[in-house]
PyMOL commands that place a pseudoatom at each C-alpha (Angstrom):
pseudoatom trace, name=CA, resn=UNK, resi=1, chain=A, elem=C, hetatm=0, pos=[23.219, 50.742, 15.296]
pseudoatom trace, name=CA, resn=UNK, resi=2, chain=A, elem=C, hetatm=0, pos=[20.027, 49.266, 16.711]
pseudoatom trace, name=CA, resn=UNK, resi=3, chain=A, elem=C, hetatm=0, pos=[19.847, 46.878, 13.755]
pseudoatom trace, name=CA, resn=UNK, resi=4, chain=A, elem=C, hetatm=0, pos=[23.395, 45.651, 14.418]
pseudoatom trace, name=CA, resn=UNK, resi=5, chain=A, elem=C, hetatm=0, pos=[22.588, 45.195, 18.113]
pseudoatom trace, name=CA, resn=UNK, resi=6, chain=A, elem=C, hetatm=0, pos=[19.511, 43.119, 17.318]
pseudoatom trace, name=CA, resn=UNK, resi=7, chain=A, elem=C, hetatm=0, pos=[21.516, 40.935, 14.940]
pseudoatom trace, name=CA, resn=UNK, resi=8, chain=A, elem=C, hetatm=0, pos=[24.231, 40.429, 17.547]
pseudoatom trace, name=CA, resn=UNK, resi=9, chain=A, elem=C, hetatm=0, pos=[21.633, 39.568, 20.196]
pseudoatom trace, name=CA, resn=UNK, resi=10, chain=A, elem=C, hetatm=0, pos=[19.897, 37.078, 17.904]
pseudoatom trace, name=CA, resn=UNK, resi=11, chain=A, elem=C, hetatm=0, pos=[23.233, 35.508, 16.988]
pseudoatom trace, name=CA, resn=UNK, resi=12, chain=A, elem=C, hetatm=0, pos=[24.061, 35.190, 20.677]
pseudoatom trace, name=CA, resn=UNK, resi=13, chain=A, elem=C, hetatm=0, pos=[20.763, 33.394, 21.377]
pseudoatom trace, name=CA, resn=UNK, resi=14, chain=A, elem=C, hetatm=0, pos=[21.336, 31.022, 18.467]
pseudoatom trace, name=CA, resn=UNK, resi=15, chain=A, elem=C, hetatm=0, pos=[24.889, 30.235, 19.555]
pseudoatom trace, name=CA, resn=UNK, resi=16, chain=A, elem=C, hetatm=0, pos=[23.810, 29.696, 23.157]
pseudoatom trace, name=CA, resn=UNK, resi=17, chain=A, elem=C, hetatm=0, pos=[20.940, 27.430, 22.046]
pseudoatom trace, name=CA, resn=UNK, resi=18, chain=A, elem=C, hetatm=0, pos=[23.364, 25.412, 19.915]
pseudoatom trace, name=CA, resn=UNK, resi=19, chain=A, elem=C, hetatm=0, pos=[25.780, 25.052, 22.852]
pseudoatom trace, name=CA, resn=UNK, resi=20, chain=A, elem=C, hetatm=0, pos=[22.894, 23.945, 25.087]
pseudoatom trace, name=CA, resn=UNK, resi=21, chain=A, elem=C, hetatm=0, pos=[21.812, 21.395, 22.484]
pseudoatom trace, name=CA, resn=UNK, resi=22, chain=A, elem=C, hetatm=0, pos=[25.343, 20.023, 22.208]
pseudoatom trace, name=CA, resn=UNK, resi=23, chain=A, elem=C, hetatm=0, pos=[25.640, 19.823, 25.987]
pseudoatom trace, name=CA, resn=UNK, resi=24, chain=A, elem=C, hetatm=0, pos=[22.474, 17.681, 26.104]
pseudoatom trace, name=CA, resn=UNK, resi=25, chain=A, elem=C, hetatm=0, pos=[23.624, 15.586, 23.120]
pseudoatom trace, name=CA, resn=UNK, resi=26, chain=A, elem=C, hetatm=0, pos=[26.974, 14.798, 24.759]
pseudoatom trace, name=CA, resn=UNK, resi=27, chain=A, elem=C, hetatm=0, pos=[25.625, 14.433, 28.330]
pseudoatom trace, name=CA, resn=UNK, resi=28, chain=A, elem=C, hetatm=0, pos=[26.975, 10.999, 29.226]
pseudoatom trace, name=CA, resn=UNK, resi=29, chain=A, elem=C, hetatm=0, pos=[25.891, 10.143, 32.748]
pseudoatom trace, name=CA, resn=UNK, resi=30, chain=A, elem=C, hetatm=0, pos=[23.834, 6.916, 32.977]
pseudoatom trace, name=CA, resn=UNK, resi=31, chain=A, elem=C, hetatm=0, pos=[20.591, 8.756, 33.754]
pseudoatom trace, name=CA, resn=UNK, resi=32, chain=A, elem=C, hetatm=0, pos=[21.036, 11.069, 30.751]
pseudoatom trace, name=CA, resn=UNK, resi=33, chain=A, elem=C, hetatm=0, pos=[21.788, 8.126, 28.439]
pseudoatom trace, name=CA, resn=UNK, resi=34, chain=A, elem=C, hetatm=0, pos=[18.619, 6.330, 29.513]
pseudoatom trace, name=CA, resn=UNK, resi=35, chain=A, elem=C, hetatm=0, pos=[16.471, 9.494, 29.354]
pseudoatom trace, name=CA, resn=UNK, resi=36, chain=A, elem=C, hetatm=0, pos=[17.611, 10.393, 25.843]
pseudoatom trace, name=CA, resn=UNK, resi=37, chain=A, elem=C, hetatm=0, pos=[17.343, 6.823, 24.570]
pseudoatom trace, name=CA, resn=UNK, resi=38, chain=A, elem=C, hetatm=0, pos=[13.863, 6.374, 26.036]
pseudoatom trace, name=CA, resn=UNK, resi=39, chain=A, elem=C, hetatm=0, pos=[12.607, 9.705, 24.702]
pseudoatom trace, name=CA, resn=UNK, resi=40, chain=A, elem=C, hetatm=0, pos=[13.834, 8.937, 21.174]
pseudoatom trace, name=CA, resn=UNK, resi=41, chain=A, elem=C, hetatm=0, pos=[12.431, 5.407, 21.345]
pseudoatom trace, name=CA, resn=UNK, resi=42, chain=A, elem=C, hetatm=0, pos=[8.927, 6.646, 22.180]
pseudoatom trace, name=CA, resn=UNK, resi=43, chain=A, elem=C, hetatm=0, pos=[9.218, 9.508, 19.666]
pseudoatom trace, name=CA, resn=UNK, resi=44, chain=A, elem=C, hetatm=0, pos=[10.143, 7.008, 16.958]
pseudoatom trace, name=CA, resn=UNK, resi=45, chain=A, elem=C, hetatm=0, pos=[7.214, 4.709, 17.788]
pseudoatom trace, name=CA, resn=UNK, resi=46, chain=A, elem=C, hetatm=0, pos=[4.788, 7.646, 17.792]
pseudoatom trace, name=CA, resn=UNK, resi=47, chain=A, elem=C, hetatm=0, pos=[6.012, 9.100, 14.487]
pseudoatom trace, name=CA, resn=UNK, resi=48, chain=A, elem=C, hetatm=0, pos=[6.091, 5.671, 12.799]
pseudoatom trace, name=CA, resn=UNK, resi=49, chain=A, elem=C, hetatm=0, pos=[2.589, 4.721, 13.951]
pseudoatom trace, name=CA, resn=UNK, resi=50, chain=A, elem=C, hetatm=0, pos=[1.169, 8.156, 13.090]
pseudoatom trace, name=CA, resn=UNK, resi=51, chain=A, elem=C, hetatm=0, pos=[2.762, 8.126, 9.645]
pseudoatom trace, name=CA, resn=UNK, resi=52, chain=A, elem=C, hetatm=0, pos=[1.442, 4.610, 9.030]
pseudoatom trace, name=CA, resn=UNK, resi=53, chain=A, elem=C, hetatm=0, pos=[-2.085, 5.697, 9.912]
pseudoatom trace, name=CA, resn=UNK, resi=54, chain=A, elem=C, hetatm=0, pos=[-1.922, 8.695, 7.549]
pseudoatom trace, name=CA, resn=UNK, resi=55, chain=A, elem=C, hetatm=0, pos=[-0.417, 6.636, 4.719]
pseudoatom trace, name=CA, resn=UNK, resi=56, chain=A, elem=C, hetatm=0, pos=[-2.998, 3.846, 5.033]
pseudoatom trace, name=CA, resn=UNK, resi=57, chain=A, elem=C, hetatm=0, pos=[-5.775, 6.408, 4.539]
pseudoatom trace, name=CA, resn=UNK, resi=58, chain=A, elem=C, hetatm=0, pos=[-4.249, 8.790, 1.999]
pseudoatom trace, name=CA, resn=UNK, resi=59, chain=A, elem=C, hetatm=0, pos=[-1.597, 6.702, 0.222]
pseudoatom trace, name=CA, resn=UNK, resi=60, chain=A, elem=C, hetatm=0, pos=[0.638, 9.827, 0.029]
pseudoatom trace, name=CA, resn=UNK, resi=61, chain=A, elem=C, hetatm=0, pos=[4.142, 8.700, -0.833]
pseudoatom trace, name=CA, resn=UNK, resi=62, chain=A, elem=C, hetatm=0, pos=[5.905, 11.615, 0.980]
pseudoatom trace, name=CA, resn=UNK, resi=63, chain=A, elem=C, hetatm=0, pos=[4.494, 10.226, 4.250]
pseudoatom trace, name=CA, resn=UNK, resi=64, chain=A, elem=C, hetatm=0, pos=[6.851, 7.261, 3.760]
pseudoatom trace, name=CA, resn=UNK, resi=65, chain=A, elem=C, hetatm=0, pos=[9.767, 9.549, 4.686]
pseudoatom trace, name=CA, resn=UNK, resi=66, chain=A, elem=C, hetatm=0, pos=[8.053, 10.372, 7.987]
pseudoatom trace, name=CA, resn=UNK, resi=67, chain=A, elem=C, hetatm=0, pos=[7.424, 6.662, 8.589]
pseudoatom trace, name=CA, resn=UNK, resi=68, chain=A, elem=C, hetatm=0, pos=[11.039, 5.835, 7.747]
pseudoatom trace, name=CA, resn=UNK, resi=69, chain=A, elem=C, hetatm=0, pos=[12.285, 8.502, 10.173]
pseudoatom trace, name=CA, resn=UNK, resi=70, chain=A, elem=C, hetatm=0, pos=[10.197, 7.137, 13.044]
pseudoatom trace, name=CA, resn=UNK, resi=71, chain=A, elem=C, hetatm=0, pos=[10.938, 3.486, 12.234]
pseudoatom trace, name=CA, resn=UNK, resi=72, chain=A, elem=C, hetatm=0, pos=[14.695, 4.083, 12.087]
pseudoatom trace, name=CA, resn=UNK, resi=73, chain=A, elem=C, hetatm=0, pos=[14.716, 6.331, 15.163]
pseudoatom trace, name=CA, resn=UNK, resi=74, chain=A, elem=C, hetatm=0, pos=[13.449, 3.446, 17.319]
pseudoatom trace, name=CA, resn=UNK, resi=75, chain=A, elem=C, hetatm=0, pos=[16.850, 1.770, 16.943]
pseudoatom trace, name=CA, resn=UNK, resi=76, chain=A, elem=C, hetatm=0, pos=[19.079, 4.675, 15.947]
pseudoatom trace, name=CA, resn=UNK, resi=77, chain=A, elem=C, hetatm=0, pos=[18.257, 6.923, 18.915]
pseudoatom trace, name=CA, resn=UNK, resi=78, chain=A, elem=C, hetatm=0, pos=[19.216, 4.424, 21.644]
pseudoatom trace, name=CA, resn=UNK, resi=79, chain=A, elem=C, hetatm=0, pos=[22.253, 3.281, 19.618]
pseudoatom trace, name=CA, resn=UNK, resi=80, chain=A, elem=C, hetatm=0, pos=[23.489, 6.871, 19.308]
pseudoatom trace, name=CA, resn=UNK, resi=81, chain=A, elem=C, hetatm=0, pos=[23.237, 7.715, 23.004]
pseudoatom trace, name=CA, resn=UNK, resi=82, chain=A, elem=C, hetatm=0, pos=[24.081, 4.324, 24.501]
pseudoatom trace, name=CA, resn=UNK, resi=83, chain=A, elem=C, hetatm=0, pos=[26.986, 3.440, 22.182]
pseudoatom trace, name=CA, resn=UNK, resi=84, chain=A, elem=C, hetatm=0, pos=[28.119, 6.178, 19.794]
pseudoatom trace, name=CA, resn=UNK, resi=85, chain=A, elem=C, hetatm=0, pos=[28.255, 9.187, 22.129]
pseudoatom trace, name=CA, resn=UNK, resi=86, chain=A, elem=C, hetatm=0, pos=[30.178, 7.347, 24.907]
pseudoatom trace, name=CA, resn=UNK, resi=87, chain=A, elem=C, hetatm=0, pos=[32.589, 6.015, 22.267]
pseudoatom trace, name=CA, resn=UNK, resi=88, chain=A, elem=C, hetatm=0, pos=[33.096, 9.519, 20.846]
pseudoatom trace, name=CA, resn=UNK, resi=89, chain=A, elem=C, hetatm=0, pos=[33.837, 10.980, 24.280]
pseudoatom trace, name=CA, resn=UNK, resi=90, chain=A, elem=C, hetatm=0, pos=[36.285, 8.159, 25.035]
pseudoatom trace, name=CA, resn=UNK, resi=91, chain=A, elem=C, hetatm=0, pos=[38.100, 8.681, 21.733]
pseudoatom trace, name=CA, resn=UNK, resi=92, chain=A, elem=C, hetatm=0, pos=[38.367, 12.431, 22.279]
pseudoatom trace, name=CA, resn=UNK, resi=93, chain=A, elem=C, hetatm=0, pos=[40.154, 11.746, 25.546]
pseudoatom trace, name=CA, resn=UNK, resi=94, chain=A, elem=C, hetatm=0, pos=[42.273, 8.766, 24.620]
pseudoatom trace, name=CA, resn=UNK, resi=95, chain=A, elem=C, hetatm=0, pos=[42.565, 8.434, 20.824]
pseudoatom trace, name=CA, resn=UNK, resi=96, chain=A, elem=C, hetatm=0, pos=[46.177, 8.004, 19.732]
pseudoatom trace, name=CA, resn=UNK, resi=97, chain=A, elem=C, hetatm=0, pos=[45.653, 7.394, 16.001]
pseudoatom trace, name=CA, resn=UNK, resi=98, chain=A, elem=C, hetatm=0, pos=[44.778, 9.901, 13.300]
pseudoatom trace, name=CA, resn=UNK, resi=99, chain=A, elem=C, hetatm=0, pos=[41.692, 7.900, 12.323]
pseudoatom trace, name=CA, resn=UNK, resi=100, chain=A, elem=C, hetatm=0, pos=[40.440, 7.794, 15.903]
pseudoatom trace, name=CA, resn=UNK, resi=101, chain=A, elem=C, hetatm=0, pos=[40.897, 11.524, 16.405]
pseudoatom trace, name=CA, resn=UNK, resi=102, chain=A, elem=C, hetatm=0, pos=[39.248, 12.327, 13.068]
pseudoatom trace, name=CA, resn=UNK, resi=103, chain=A, elem=C, hetatm=0, pos=[36.280, 10.102, 13.896]
pseudoatom trace, name=CA, resn=UNK, resi=104, chain=A, elem=C, hetatm=0, pos=[35.855, 11.664, 17.343]
pseudoatom trace, name=CA, resn=UNK, resi=105, chain=A, elem=C, hetatm=0, pos=[35.757, 15.159, 15.806]
pseudoatom trace, name=CA, resn=UNK, resi=106, chain=A, elem=C, hetatm=0, pos=[33.277, 14.245, 13.067]
pseudoatom trace, name=CA, resn=UNK, resi=107, chain=A, elem=C, hetatm=0, pos=[31.224, 11.419, 14.583]
pseudoatom trace, name=CA, resn=UNK, resi=108, chain=A, elem=C, hetatm=0, pos=[28.110, 13.589, 14.868]
pseudoatom trace, name=CA, resn=UNK, resi=109, chain=A, elem=C, hetatm=0, pos=[28.206, 14.579, 11.181]
pseudoatom trace, name=CA, resn=UNK, resi=110, chain=A, elem=C, hetatm=0, pos=[28.936, 11.012, 10.110]
pseudoatom trace, name=CA, resn=UNK, resi=111, chain=A, elem=C, hetatm=0, pos=[26.085, 9.702, 12.242]
pseudoatom trace, name=CA, resn=UNK, resi=112, chain=A, elem=C, hetatm=0, pos=[23.555, 12.210, 10.870]
pseudoatom trace, name=CA, resn=UNK, resi=113, chain=A, elem=C, hetatm=0, pos=[24.676, 11.611, 7.278]
pseudoatom trace, name=CA, resn=UNK, resi=114, chain=A, elem=C, hetatm=0, pos=[24.257, 7.837, 7.541]
pseudoatom trace, name=CA, resn=UNK, resi=115, chain=A, elem=C, hetatm=0, pos=[20.918, 8.345, 9.321]
pseudoatom trace, name=CA, resn=UNK, resi=116, chain=A, elem=C, hetatm=0, pos=[19.645, 10.592, 6.495]
pseudoatom trace, name=CA, resn=UNK, resi=117, chain=A, elem=C, hetatm=0, pos=[20.795, 8.156, 3.797]
pseudoatom trace, name=CA, resn=UNK, resi=118, chain=A, elem=C, hetatm=0, pos=[19.055, 5.261, 5.567]
pseudoatom trace, name=CA, resn=UNK, resi=119, chain=A, elem=C, hetatm=0, pos=[15.813, 7.278, 5.802]
pseudoatom trace, name=CA, resn=UNK, resi=120, chain=A, elem=C, hetatm=0, pos=[15.883, 7.943, 2.050]
pseudoatom trace, name=CA, resn=UNK, resi=121, chain=A, elem=C, hetatm=0, pos=[16.607, 4.286, 1.302]
pseudoatom trace, name=CA, resn=UNK, resi=122, chain=A, elem=C, hetatm=0, pos=[13.811, 3.025, 3.570]
pseudoatom trace, name=CA, resn=UNK, resi=123, chain=A, elem=C, hetatm=0, pos=[11.284, 5.499, 2.148]
pseudoatom trace, name=CA, resn=UNK, resi=124, chain=A, elem=C, hetatm=0, pos=[12.282, 4.616, -1.421]
pseudoatom trace, name=CA, resn=UNK, resi=125, chain=A, elem=C, hetatm=0, pos=[12.044, 0.838, -1.100]
pseudoatom trace, name=CA, resn=UNK, resi=126, chain=A, elem=C, hetatm=0, pos=[9.396, 0.722, 1.706]
pseudoatom trace, name=CA, resn=UNK, resi=127, chain=A, elem=C, hetatm=0, pos=[10.209, -2.785, 3.034]
pseudoatom trace, name=CA, resn=UNK, resi=128, chain=A, elem=C, hetatm=0, pos=[7.315, -4.786, 4.383]
pseudoatom trace, name=CA, resn=UNK, resi=129, chain=A, elem=C, hetatm=0, pos=[8.667, -4.713, 7.939]
pseudoatom trace, name=CA, resn=UNK, resi=130, chain=A, elem=C, hetatm=0, pos=[8.239, -0.912, 7.969]
pseudoatom trace, name=CA, resn=UNK, resi=131, chain=A, elem=C, hetatm=0, pos=[4.698, -0.831, 6.558]
pseudoatom trace, name=CA, resn=UNK, resi=132, chain=A, elem=C, hetatm=0, pos=[1.671, -1.074, 8.835]
pseudoatom trace, name=CA, resn=UNK, resi=133, chain=A, elem=C, hetatm=0, pos=[-1.967, -1.394, 7.762]
pseudoatom trace, name=CA, resn=UNK, resi=134, chain=A, elem=C, hetatm=0, pos=[-4.767, 0.119, 9.858]
pseudoatom trace, name=CA, resn=UNK, resi=135, chain=A, elem=C, hetatm=0, pos=[-7.942, -1.696, 8.758]
pseudoatom trace, name=CA, resn=UNK, resi=136, chain=A, elem=C, hetatm=0, pos=[-11.359, -1.965, 10.427]
pseudoatom trace, name=CA, resn=UNK, resi=137, chain=A, elem=C, hetatm=0, pos=[-12.566, -5.437, 11.314]
pseudoatom trace, name=CA, resn=UNK, resi=138, chain=A, elem=C, hetatm=0, pos=[-16.160, -6.582, 11.703]
pseudoatom trace, name=CA, resn=UNK, resi=139, chain=A, elem=C, hetatm=0, pos=[-15.296, -9.930, 13.264]
pseudoatom trace, name=CA, resn=UNK, resi=140, chain=A, elem=C, hetatm=0, pos=[-15.782, -10.495, 16.970]
pseudoatom trace, name=CA, resn=UNK, resi=141, chain=A, elem=C, hetatm=0, pos=[-13.068, -11.551, 19.362]
pseudoatom trace, name=CA, resn=UNK, resi=142, chain=A, elem=C, hetatm=0, pos=[-14.302, -15.155, 19.137]
pseudoatom trace, name=CA, resn=UNK, resi=143, chain=A, elem=C, hetatm=0, pos=[-14.221, -15.240, 15.308]
pseudoatom trace, name=CA, resn=UNK, resi=144, chain=A, elem=C, hetatm=0, pos=[-11.474, -16.787, 13.205]
pseudoatom trace, name=CA, resn=UNK, resi=145, chain=A, elem=C, hetatm=0, pos=[-8.204, -14.984, 12.654]
pseudoatom trace, name=CA, resn=UNK, resi=146, chain=A, elem=C, hetatm=0, pos=[-8.198, -12.877, 9.498]
pseudoatom trace, name=CA, resn=UNK, resi=147, chain=A, elem=C, hetatm=0, pos=[-5.026, -12.139, 7.562]
pseudoatom trace, name=CA, resn=UNK, resi=148, chain=A, elem=C, hetatm=0, pos=[-2.928, -12.597, 4.482]
pseudoatom trace, name=CA, resn=UNK, resi=149, chain=A, elem=C, hetatm=0, pos=[-0.170, -10.795, 2.647]
pseudoatom trace, name=CA, resn=UNK, resi=150, chain=A, elem=C, hetatm=0, pos=[-0.967, -8.951, -0.576]
pseudoatom trace, name=CA, resn=UNK, resi=151, chain=A, elem=C, hetatm=0, pos=[1.828, -9.591, -3.100]
pseudoatom trace, name=CA, resn=UNK, resi=152, chain=A, elem=C, hetatm=0, pos=[1.753, -7.771, -6.461]
pseudoatom trace, name=CA, resn=UNK, resi=153, chain=A, elem=C, hetatm=0, pos=[3.776, -7.734, -9.663]
pseudoatom trace, name=CA, resn=UNK, resi=154, chain=A, elem=C, hetatm=0, pos=[3.836, -4.396, -11.467]
pseudoatom trace, name=CA, resn=UNK, resi=155, chain=A, elem=C, hetatm=0, pos=[3.786, -4.382, -15.276]
pseudoatom trace, name=CA, resn=UNK, resi=156, chain=A, elem=C, hetatm=0, pos=[1.425, -3.359, -18.073]
pseudoatom trace, name=CA, resn=UNK, resi=157, chain=A, elem=C, hetatm=0, pos=[-1.249, -4.666, -15.715]
pseudoatom trace, name=CA, resn=UNK, resi=158, chain=A, elem=C, hetatm=0, pos=[-1.021, -5.245, -11.966]
pseudoatom trace, name=CA, resn=UNK, resi=159, chain=A, elem=C, hetatm=0, pos=[-1.152, -8.931, -11.010]
pseudoatom trace, name=CA, resn=UNK, resi=160, chain=A, elem=C, hetatm=0, pos=[-1.641, -9.812, -7.347]
pseudoatom trace, name=CA, resn=UNK, resi=161, chain=A, elem=C, hetatm=0, pos=[-2.427, -12.694, -5.048]
pseudoatom trace, name=CA, resn=UNK, resi=162, chain=A, elem=C, hetatm=0, pos=[-2.978, -13.196, -1.321]
pseudoatom trace, name=CA, resn=UNK, resi=163, chain=A, elem=C, hetatm=0, pos=[-0.271, -15.253, 0.336]
pseudoatom trace, name=CA, resn=UNK, resi=164, chain=A, elem=C, hetatm=0, pos=[-1.328, -17.368, 3.338]
pseudoatom trace, name=CA, resn=UNK, resi=165, chain=A, elem=C, hetatm=0, pos=[-4.945, -16.122, 3.525]
pseudoatom trace, name=CA, resn=UNK, resi=166, chain=A, elem=C, hetatm=0, pos=[-6.752, -16.817, 6.800]
pseudoatom trace, name=CA, resn=UNK, resi=167, chain=A, elem=C, hetatm=0, pos=[-10.452, -16.472, 7.532]
pseudoatom trace, name=CA, resn=UNK, resi=168, chain=A, elem=C, hetatm=0, pos=[-11.195, -14.985, 4.081]
pseudoatom trace, name=CA, resn=UNK, resi=169, chain=A, elem=C, hetatm=0, pos=[-14.165, -16.191, 1.990]
pseudoatom trace, name=CA, resn=UNK, resi=170, chain=A, elem=C, hetatm=0, pos=[-13.613, -13.916, -1.001]
pseudoatom trace, name=CA, resn=UNK, resi=171, chain=A, elem=C, hetatm=0, pos=[-11.698, -10.821, -2.065]
pseudoatom trace, name=CA, resn=UNK, resi=172, chain=A, elem=C, hetatm=0, pos=[-13.067, -7.660, -3.705]
pseudoatom trace, name=CA, resn=UNK, resi=173, chain=A, elem=C, hetatm=0, pos=[-10.853, -5.214, -5.617]
pseudoatom trace, name=CA, resn=UNK, resi=174, chain=A, elem=C, hetatm=0, pos=[-12.058, -1.603, -5.755]
pseudoatom trace, name=CA, resn=UNK, resi=175, chain=A, elem=C, hetatm=0, pos=[-11.036, 1.697, -7.377]
pseudoatom trace, name=CA, resn=UNK, resi=176, chain=A, elem=C, hetatm=0, pos=[-13.026, 4.940, -7.144]
pseudoatom trace, name=CA, resn=UNK, resi=177, chain=A, elem=C, hetatm=0, pos=[-15.660, 2.979, -5.178]
pseudoatom trace, name=CA, resn=UNK, resi=178, chain=A, elem=C, hetatm=0, pos=[-16.196, 0.728, -8.207]
pseudoatom trace, name=CA, resn=UNK, resi=179, chain=A, elem=C, hetatm=0, pos=[-15.688, -3.033, -8.049]
pseudoatom trace, name=CA, resn=UNK, resi=180, chain=A, elem=C, hetatm=0, pos=[-12.966, -4.144, -10.449]
pseudoatom trace, name=CA, resn=UNK, resi=181, chain=A, elem=C, hetatm=0, pos=[-12.707, -7.800, -9.449]
pseudoatom trace, name=CA, resn=UNK, resi=182, chain=A, elem=C, hetatm=0, pos=[-14.354, -10.307, -7.120]
pseudoatom trace, name=CA, resn=UNK, resi=183, chain=A, elem=C, hetatm=0, pos=[-12.136, -13.333, -6.494]
pseudoatom trace, name=CA, resn=UNK, resi=184, chain=A, elem=C, hetatm=0, pos=[-13.330, -16.576, -4.915]
pseudoatom trace, name=CA, resn=UNK, resi=185, chain=A, elem=C, hetatm=0, pos=[-10.972, -19.053, -3.270]
pseudoatom trace, name=CA, resn=UNK, resi=186, chain=A, elem=C, hetatm=0, pos=[-7.212, -19.147, -2.600]
pseudoatom trace, name=CA, resn=UNK, resi=187, chain=A, elem=C, hetatm=0, pos=[-4.781, -17.960, -3.762]
pseudoatom trace, name=CA, resn=UNK, resi=188, chain=A, elem=C, hetatm=0, pos=[-7.181, -15.096, -4.664]
pseudoatom trace, name=CA, resn=UNK, resi=189, chain=A, elem=C, hetatm=0, pos=[-5.146, -14.216, -7.754]
pseudoatom trace, name=CA, resn=UNK, resi=190, chain=A, elem=C, hetatm=0, pos=[-6.321, -11.271, -9.900]
pseudoatom trace, name=CA, resn=UNK, resi=191, chain=A, elem=C, hetatm=0, pos=[-5.131, -8.716, -12.466]
pseudoatom trace, name=CA, resn=UNK, resi=192, chain=A, elem=C, hetatm=0, pos=[-6.220, -5.095, -12.886]
pseudoatom trace, name=CA, resn=UNK, resi=193, chain=A, elem=C, hetatm=0, pos=[-5.408, -2.619, -15.650]
pseudoatom trace, name=CA, resn=UNK, resi=194, chain=A, elem=C, hetatm=0, pos=[-3.355, 0.401, -14.648]
pseudoatom trace, name=CA, resn=UNK, resi=195, chain=A, elem=C, hetatm=0, pos=[-5.788, 2.827, -16.327]
pseudoatom trace, name=CA, resn=UNK, resi=196, chain=A, elem=C, hetatm=0, pos=[-8.667, 1.534, -14.158]
pseudoatom trace, name=CA, resn=UNK, resi=197, chain=A, elem=C, hetatm=0, pos=[-6.951, 2.501, -10.900]
pseudoatom trace, name=CA, resn=UNK, resi=198, chain=A, elem=C, hetatm=0, pos=[-7.599, 5.555, -8.755]
pseudoatom trace, name=CA, resn=UNK, resi=199, chain=A, elem=C, hetatm=0, pos=[-5.402, 8.548, -9.553]
pseudoatom trace, name=CA, resn=UNK, resi=200, chain=A, elem=C, hetatm=0, pos=[-3.855, 10.218, -6.473]
pseudoatom trace, name=CA, resn=UNK, resi=201, chain=A, elem=C, hetatm=0, pos=[-1.220, 12.890, -5.937]
pseudoatom trace, name=CA, resn=UNK, resi=202, chain=A, elem=C, hetatm=0, pos=[1.443, 10.246, -5.377]
pseudoatom trace, name=CA, resn=UNK, resi=203, chain=A, elem=C, hetatm=0, pos=[0.407, 7.898, -8.203]
pseudoatom trace, name=CA, resn=UNK, resi=204, chain=A, elem=C, hetatm=0, pos=[-2.286, 5.294, -8.772]
pseudoatom trace, name=CA, resn=UNK, resi=205, chain=A, elem=C, hetatm=0, pos=[-3.799, 3.034, -6.146]
pseudoatom trace, name=CA, resn=UNK, resi=206, chain=A, elem=C, hetatm=0, pos=[-6.481, 0.422, -5.589]
pseudoatom trace, name=CA, resn=UNK, resi=207, chain=A, elem=C, hetatm=0, pos=[-8.168, -1.151, -2.579]
pseudoatom trace, name=CA, resn=UNK, resi=208, chain=A, elem=C, hetatm=0, pos=[-8.363, -4.841, -1.688]
pseudoatom trace, name=CA, resn=UNK, resi=209, chain=A, elem=C, hetatm=0, pos=[-11.029, -5.933, 0.786]
pseudoatom trace, name=CA, resn=UNK, resi=210, chain=A, elem=C, hetatm=0, pos=[-11.117, -9.290, 2.556]
pseudoatom trace, name=CA, resn=UNK, resi=211, chain=A, elem=C, hetatm=0, pos=[-14.749, -10.338, 3.073]
pseudoatom trace, name=CA, resn=UNK, resi=212, chain=A, elem=C, hetatm=0, pos=[-16.623, -13.143, 4.759]
pseudoatom trace, name=CA, resn=UNK, resi=213, chain=A, elem=C, hetatm=0, pos=[-19.339, -15.357, 3.235]
pseudoatom trace, name=CA, resn=UNK, resi=214, chain=A, elem=C, hetatm=0, pos=[-22.022, -12.730, 4.022]
pseudoatom trace, name=CA, resn=UNK, resi=215, chain=A, elem=C, hetatm=0, pos=[-20.110, -9.982, 2.225]
pseudoatom trace, name=CA, resn=UNK, resi=216, chain=A, elem=C, hetatm=0, pos=[-18.994, -8.229, 5.411]
pseudoatom trace, name=CA, resn=UNK, resi=217, chain=A, elem=C, hetatm=0, pos=[-15.635, -6.477, 5.174]
pseudoatom trace, name=CA, resn=UNK, resi=218, chain=A, elem=C, hetatm=0, pos=[-12.987, -8.090, 7.375]
pseudoatom trace, name=CA, resn=UNK, resi=219, chain=A, elem=C, hetatm=0, pos=[-9.881, -6.174, 6.339]
pseudoatom trace, name=CA, resn=UNK, resi=220, chain=A, elem=C, hetatm=0, pos=[-9.063, -3.351, 3.925]
pseudoatom trace, name=CA, resn=UNK, resi=221, chain=A, elem=C, hetatm=0, pos=[-5.686, -2.896, 2.213]
pseudoatom trace, name=CA, resn=UNK, resi=222, chain=A, elem=C, hetatm=0, pos=[-4.604, 0.127, 0.162]
pseudoatom trace, name=CA, resn=UNK, resi=223, chain=A, elem=C, hetatm=0, pos=[-2.095, -0.786, -2.558]
pseudoatom trace, name=CA, resn=UNK, resi=224, chain=A, elem=C, hetatm=0, pos=[0.008, 1.984, -4.103]
pseudoatom trace, name=CA, resn=UNK, resi=225, chain=A, elem=C, hetatm=0, pos=[1.233, 1.534, -7.676]
pseudoatom trace, name=CA, resn=UNK, resi=226, chain=A, elem=C, hetatm=0, pos=[4.362, 3.267, -8.944]
pseudoatom trace, name=CA, resn=UNK, resi=227, chain=A, elem=C, hetatm=0, pos=[4.911, 4.748, -12.362]
pseudoatom trace, name=CA, resn=UNK, resi=228, chain=A, elem=C, hetatm=0, pos=[5.489, 2.198, -15.140]
for i in range(1, 228): cmd.bond("trace and resi %d" % i, "trace and resi %d" % (i + 1))
show_as sticks, trace
zoom trace
């Protein structure tokens, strides 16, 4: 009897919590729309930046899903509460077609399903716009700008070059703290064998360092290599 009472009480708390969550989700006054959109925007930025920092250090591929969630939430959160929720409420009141009524009843499920699929796609393909690199710099504020995009082709060996290098004297390629290549002059093209790379939980990786003429490190990039 006591066991059944506890189960009923727990079920009641869960149901009430779900109703409270739905009431917040569908709250549609202007202040609620702005509060929810702003909170999700800042949450997305925080999760994306935090995931980027962890991935740049560890190279763990599962962290890409966390990055994809935060990156997508920056746009998806405000879109949901500024556009989708008001549209759903309007359709529930005024929809005259079968499609409109069906969408209004299932818009939340449809939205979450598309959101989940987009997260998986972003984490799988990891587009450059989503990736951030956190690299220490030894140059002062008055020094030249340092940058360049690392572009690699994956095959039996990994062939890379630096596109649009700026402020870089030479490039050093490292794995397991061992120098694999030192490349002088643009386009800083090099090749490394897959078996020479560092083995991690999420695959193999190597490190590319931009250096100045004195050998000081200007920027450090961690490149993850997928399975052949």
